[in-house]
C-alpha positions in Angstrom: -24.4 53.8 -3.2 -27.7 55.7 -2.7 -25.9 58.7 -1.1 -23.3 58.8 -3.9 -26.1 58.5 -6.6 -28.0 61.2 -4.9 -25.1 63.7 -4.7 -24.4 63.0 -8.4 -28.0 63.4 -9.3 -27.7 67.1 -8.0 -25.3 68.1 -10.5 -21.7 69.0 -10.9 -20.6 71.2 -8.0 -23.8 71.2 -6.3 -23.2 71.1 -2.7 -25.4 68.5 -1.1 -26.4 68.8 2.8 -26.6 65.3 4.3 -30.1 66.3 5.6 -31.5 66.5 2.3 -30.1 63.0 1.0 -31.6 61.6 4.3 -35.1 63.0 3.4 -35.0 61.7 -0.4 -33.5 58.6 0.5 -35.1 57.7 3.8 -32.1 57.1 5.3 -30.9 57.9 8.8 -28.8 61.0 9.4 -26.5 59.2 11.7 -25.8 56.4 9.1 -25.1 58.7 6.4 -22.5 60.7 8.5 -20.9 57.5 9.2 -20.8 56.6 5.4 -20.0 60.2 4.1 -16.8 60.2 6.5 -15.8 56.6 4.9 -16.4 58.5 1.6 -14.6 61.6 2.3 -11.3 59.4 3.5 -11.5 57.4 0.3 -11.3 60.9 -1.6 -14.7 60.3 -3.3 -16.4 63.0 -1.6 -15.4 66.6 -0.4 -16.9 68.1 2.5 -17.9 71.9 2.9 -18.9 73.3 6.1 -21.2 76.2 6.6 -24.6 77.6 5.8 -23.9 76.8 2.2 -21.9 73.8 3.0 -22.3 70.1 1.8 -21.1 67.2 -0.1 -19.8 67.1 -3.6 -18.0 64.5 -5.7 -14.4 64.7 -6.3 -14.5 64.0 -9.8 -17.2 63.4 -12.5 -19.6 60.4 -11.9 -18.4 58.8 -15.2 -15.0 58.4 -13.6 -16.3 56.6 -10.6 -17.1 52.9 -10.1 -19.7 51.3 -8.3 -16.5 49.3 -6.9 -14.9 52.4 -5.7 -18.1 53.2 -3.6 -18.5 49.6 -2.2 -14.8 49.3 -1.3 -14.8 52.9 0.4 -18.1 52.1 2.3 -17.3 48.3 3.3 -13.6 47.8 2.9 -14.0 44.8 0.5 -16.1 43.1 -2.2 -14.3 39.9 -1.4 -17.2 37.1 -1.0 -15.1 35.2 1.9 -12.7 36.7 4.5 -9.7 34.5 3.4 -9.7 36.8 0.3 -9.5 40.0 2.1 -6.1 42.0 2.0 -6.2 42.2 5.6 -6.8 38.6 7.0 -3.5 37.3 6.2 -2.7 34.0 4.5 -5.3 31.2 5.6 -3.3 28.2 7.0 -5.8 25.9 5.2 -5.1 27.6 1.7 -3.0 24.9 0.4 -5.5 22.3 1.1 -8.5 24.1 0.6 -10.9 22.5 -1.9 -12.8 25.7 -2.7 -10.1 28.5 -2.7 -10.2 28.7 -6.6 -14.2 28.8 -6.5 -13.8 31.9 -4.1 -11.1 33.3 -6.3 -13.2 33.3 -9.5 -16.1 34.6 -7.9 -14.1 37.4 -6.6 -12.8 38.1 -9.9 -16.2 38.1 -11.3 -17.5 40.5 -8.7 -14.7 42.6 -9.0 -14.9 42.8 -12.8 -18.5 43.8 -12.8 -18.5 46.2 -10.1 -15.8 48.1 -11.5 -17.5 47.9 -14.9 -20.5 50.0 -13.7 -19.7 53.6 -13.2 -21.7 56.2 -10.9 -22.9 57.8 -14.0 -24.2 54.5 -15.1 -26.6 54.3 -12.3 -27.6 57.8 -12.5 -28.7 57.7 -15.8 -30.2 54.2 -15.8 -30.9 53.3 -12.3 -32.7 49.7 -13.4 -29.5 48.8 -15.1 -28.4 45.0 -14.8 -25.5 45.9 -17.0 
């Protein structure tokens, strides 16, 4: 999230080198490289090589949600593995006493993270929406 906020803070179209993000955010460049790769594959960042290269957002920060970023970086916001798309059907699903709780929590999480835009985080970093 801090990588995306940092890129957004640099302004529309500004190419942001990961080295600069690493310095400003005190994050390992190796970690940022892995993270940026996931964000590029998800279509949230675009990479440009060369002396004036760096990363840019693929669309305005107001059109990206925290959920977009989290899913690109983490794969899922599901609170338990049995709700993740790649998990398959849990053999205990029909007799699980907790599944409705986890589904409700998952819906709440998804609504929250999809209700906060990247622009919201840039403009009001202490937001608790």
